[in-house]
C-alpha positions in Angstrom: 103.5 93.3 97.7 100.5 91.1 98.5 100.5 87.8 96.5 97.4 85.6 95.8 98.7 82.0 95.4 95.4 80.2 94.9 91.6 80.2 95.2 89.6 77.5 96.9 86.2 76.6 95.5 83.9 75.0 98.1 81.8 72.3 96.4 79.2 69.7 97.4 81.1 66.8 95.7 84.8 67.3 95.5 85.4 64.1 93.6 83.0 65.1 90.8 84.4 68.7 90.8 87.9 67.3 90.5 86.9 65.2 87.5 85.2 68.2 85.8 88.2 70.6 86.3 90.7 68.0 85.2 88.8 67.1 82.1 87.4 70.6 81.3 90.3 72.9 82.0 93.3 71.0 83.2 93.8 73.5 86.0 96.8 73.3 88.3 97.5 74.2 91.9 96.1 77.7 91.6 92.5 76.3 91.9 91.8 74.1 94.8 88.6 72.3 96.0 87.1 71.3 99.3 83.8 70.0 100.5 81.1 72.3 101.7 77.4 72.1 102.4 77.1 75.9 103.1 73.7 77.0 101.7 74.0 79.1 98.5 71.6 80.0 95.7 71.6 82.3 92.7 74.6 84.4 91.8 77.6 83.9 94.1 79.0 87.4 93.5 82.2 86.3 91.8 83.5 84.9 88.5 86.8 83.4 87.5 88.4 84.3 84.2 90.8 82.2 82.2 92.8 84.5 79.9 94.4 82.9 76.8 96.2 84.1 73.8 93.8 83.3 70.9 90.3 82.2 70.0 91.1 78.6 69.2 92.2 78.1 72.8 88.9 79.7 74.0 87.0 77.3 71.8 89.0 74.3 72.9 88.6 75.0 76.6 84.9 75.9 76.1 84.2 72.6 74.3 85.9 70.3 76.8 84.2 72.1 79.7 80.8 71.6 78.0 81.6 68.0 77.3 82.5 67.6 81.0 79.1 68.9 82.1 79.3 72.7 82.1 76.4 74.9 81.0 77.0 77.7 78.5 75.8 81.1 79.7 77.2 83.1 76.8 78.5 81.2 73.8 82.1 82.1 72.7 82.1 84.8 70.1 83.9 88.0 68.9 83.3 91.3 70.7 84.7 94.8 70.8 87.4 93.7 73.2 88.3 90.3 71.7 86.9 86.9 71.8 85.3 84.9 74.6 82.4 83.3 76.3 80.9 82.4 79.7 79.9 79.1 81.2 78.9 77.6 84.6 80.6 74.6 86.1 78.4 71.8 87.6 79.4 73.1 91.1 77.9 76.5 90.2 81.1 78.5 89.7 80.9 81.0 86.7 83.9 80.9 84.4 84.8 83.5 81.7 87.2 82.2 79.0 88.6 85.1 77.0 91.3 86.3 74.6 92.1 89.9 73.7 92.9 88.6 70.2 90.2 88.1 67.6 92.4 85.9 65.3 94.6 82.8 65.8 98.3 83.3 65.4 99.5 79.8 66.2 98.6 76.3 67.2 96.0 75.5 69.9 98.2 75.0 73.0 95.4 75.1 75.6 97.8 77.2 77.6 96.1 79.5 80.2 98.1 82.7 80.5 96.2 84.3 83.5 93.7 83.3 86.1 91.6 86.3 87.3 89.1 86.2 90.2 86.6 89.0 89.8 84.7 89.9 93.0 81.3 91.6 92.7 81.2 94.4 95.2 78.5 96.6 96.5 80.6 99.7 97.3 83.6 100.0 95.0 85.3 102.9 96.8 85.1 101.1 100.2 86.3 97.8 98.8 89.1 99.4 96.8 90.4 101.2 100.0 90.0 98.0 102.0 92.3 96.1 99.7 94.8 98.9 99.3 95.2 99.0 103.1 96.0 95.3 102.9 98.9 95.7 100.6 97.4 95.4 97.1 98.5 97.9 94.5 95.9 99.3 92.1 97.0 98.8 88.4 93.8 100.1 86.7 90.7 101.9 88.1 87.5 103.0 86.3 85.5 104.8 88.9 82.7 102.8 90.5 82.7 100.1 87.7 86.1 98.3 87.8 89.4 98.0 89.7 92.3 95.8 88.7 95.2 95.1 91.1 98.8 94.6 90.2 99.5 90.8 89.9 103.1 90.9 88.8 104.1 88.7 91.8 100.9 86.6 91.9 99.7 83.4 90.2 96.2 84.7 90.5 95.0 88.2 89.6 92.3 90.1 91.6 89.8 92.5 90.1 86.7 94.2 91.6 83.5 94.8 89.6 80.2 96.3 90.6 78.0 93.4 91.6 75.2 94.1 89.2 77.6 94.8 86.4 79.5 91.5 87.0 76.2 89.6 86.9 75.4 91.2 83.5 78.8 90.2 82.2 78.3 86.7 83.5 74.8 86.4 82.0 73.0 85.6 85.2 70.5 87.4 87.4 72.2 89.5 90.1 70.2 88.1 93.0 72.0 85.6 95.3 71.8 84.3 98.8 74.1 82.4 101.2 77.7 81.6 100.9 79.9 82.6 98.0 81.7 79.2 98.5 85.0 80.9 97.6 88.2 81.4 99.7 91.3 83.3 98.5 94.7 82.0 99.6 97.1 84.8 100.1 100.0 86.0 102.2 97.7 88.9 103.4 95.1 86.8 105.2 93.2 85.8 107.2 90.4 88.3 106.9 86.9 88.8 105.5 86.3 91.7 103.1 83.3 94.1 103.2 81.3 91.9 100.9 81.9 88.7 102.9 84.7 87.2 100.8 87.0 85.1 102.9 90.8 85.3 102.6 92.9 82.6 104.1 96.7 82.3 104.8 98.8 80.3 102.4 100.2 77.9 105.0 
């Protein structure tokens, strides 16, 4: 089964981005950084979700990210599906921080249970088939709206979302131009998907 080991965010200032992610989220080797001056503007067609066990962890990560320089796009609050919010890092990456629980059941551990990269795609059927052909197994599928792949062997989970729908979830306009400034490190690469997302080999 295809495994996603990490994602690489391409940023204009790697030192500043490293400070932000260290202070804001305390992320490990699953999120890497490298310098890039590739032109990009507006929505970059993807978001990254940090899934945690309870609201207090959402609030803690949200607060430290804002203190480190992030911008709130959607304040953390309760919803039908749980509790969460959306923010944008100084490098432009949109992050969702969420819990399926609406109540705290223990101390704030700041533990991140899952990292999910959501790709905004223009043709769900074509993108889904493309990834299935490259060894990813579909775990959940909701027509043209959402596809989630099995991540039982992966440090990073992959999901597909309709591009306009993902922009709405993120709280940003759907328009964007240039590079996504994202690369996905996997044992399935290298290749570029139908929406221009780049996959790179692990080694």
